[in-house]
N, C-alpha and C positions, 0 to 999 in steps of 0.2 A: 564627638560625637557628630557630629555634622558627615565625617568620613567614614564612620560604620553607614548611617544612611545612604550616603551617596553606593557604595559597595552593597549592602542589598541591593538598593534600585536594580546596578548592575548586574551583580548576579541573578537577579529572576528571571533575566531572559534562557539563561544555561538550562536549569532544571527541565520545562517545555521541552526542552532538544532533546537533551539525554532521556527522557521517561519517552519520544517518539521514539528515538533510536532502538530502546531495551525492547520496546511493544515490536519494533520491525522486523526486528534480528532473533528475536525469540519465539521456538515452536509452543504456539498455544497452551499444550499438556504441560510444559514446564515453566511457563510463566508464572505461578504464582510461587512456585515452590523457589526459582532463581532472585525474583523481585523481594520476596520475603528472607533469603538470606542476606540479601543487600541490605535492605532495611536494618536484620539484626544486625549488621557488622557497623553501618552507621552509628546505630545507636548506642553499639558497646564502646565505642570510640571515643564518644564523648566523655565518658569518666579515664579516660584509658590518657588520652591526649594530655590533662594537666599534672597526671600521675608520672608521664617515663620524661613533662618537661623537671619536675621535679628532679628525678635519678640524673638527667643530665648537666642540670645546675649545679646539683652534688657533685657529680665524676669529674666534669671537664669546665664549670664556671659558667656564667651567666653569658660571654661574651662567643664562647663555644657553642653553647646551645643554641642559641640565636643565628651565632654563623650555619651549623649545622640544620638548620630548622629552613631556614634562609634560601640553603645548596636544596632542599629537599624540595620547597616548594619551584623554586626554578624549573627543575628539572620536572617538574609535573605541567609548568605554565609551558615548556618547550618540548613535551610527548605532543601535540600534534601535528609536528613537523616531522615525526617518524612515519617509513615509508605504511603502515600498518593501516594507519588512520583514511588512508586512501583509498582502504576495500569500501568506507560508508558512500563512496561515490558506487559501487558497483550494485547493479540491478539484480544480480544473483540475491536465490531466496539463500541464505546460509541455516537456516533451519530445518531444511531435509524435506520440504513443502513446497509444490508445481508453482510454479509461478499464476502468477494470475494473468487472465486474456486481457491486452493491452483493450479501454476505453475507443468506442467509434471515436476517430478523425483525432489519435494521436500514435506516433510509432511506438513499436514493440517498447523500446527503452523509457520511453516516458520522457526524453529530454525538450521536446517539442513538439508543437504540435507538425500533423503534414500536413504539407504543400498544397497549399490550391491549385485546381488544374487550371491546364496553362492557358484553356479556351475563356472568354468570358461569355455569360448567358446575357448578355446585354448586346446582340447583335441587329 
């Protein structure tokens, strides 16, 4: 029970990050459609998981099913190391919308504030 609580607390920071990336990368005209389809897929997966696990245990046994699911989780865990994830650092808008202008005092790539003037005003 305590491990389930720890896992729940640890995963709690992932969902806001994923939501922020989804809203950042999807055009506003498609957000409701895409996010609705993703939500439906998640809800459809809830009853399919136990069904597929039962079929797996019947076909390849408990040990084989656990190893298969463990391997799939391992692949999912290692997926952030794929090069495609580096695109999350890009500042370009993938949704086809024009880039927003940089706020005053920042560089166009939003990486850090613009450098202060070289001369001091306290002379």
